[in-house]
C-alpha positions, 0 to 999 in steps of 0.5 A, a space after each residue: 475527534 470528528 463523528 461520522 455519518 454515513 446514510 444509506 449505506 447498502 446491506 451488502 457492503 455493511 455485511 462486507 465491512 462486518 465480516 472484514 472487522 471480524 476477519 481483523 478481530 475488531 469492530 466494524 466502526 475500527 475497520 473503518 476507521 483503519 480503512 479510511 487511515 490506510 486510504 487517506 494517508 498516502 505517505 505511508 506508502 511510500 514510507 512503508 517502501 523506502 523502510 521495506 527496500 532499506 534491508 536490500 541495501 549492501 555492496 554493489 558491483 557493476 558487472 566490466 562493460 565491454 566495448 559497443 559493438 560498430 553497427 552499419 547504419 547504411 
């Protein structure tokens, strides 16, 4: 595993990160890992979306179509 050092982190950002970590019941380090993982893994969104949409599958009957109306373009 790699180590990442972040310098010059604003105090306001550190406080917000600490608060967010506490809300998720994890350390600041674990919170940063989760944020980075969610942010740089774009395929997760597609996989989650497809998994959520899978439950929507079922029988589908398209409605009966009527003839199109005549339009006067003159």
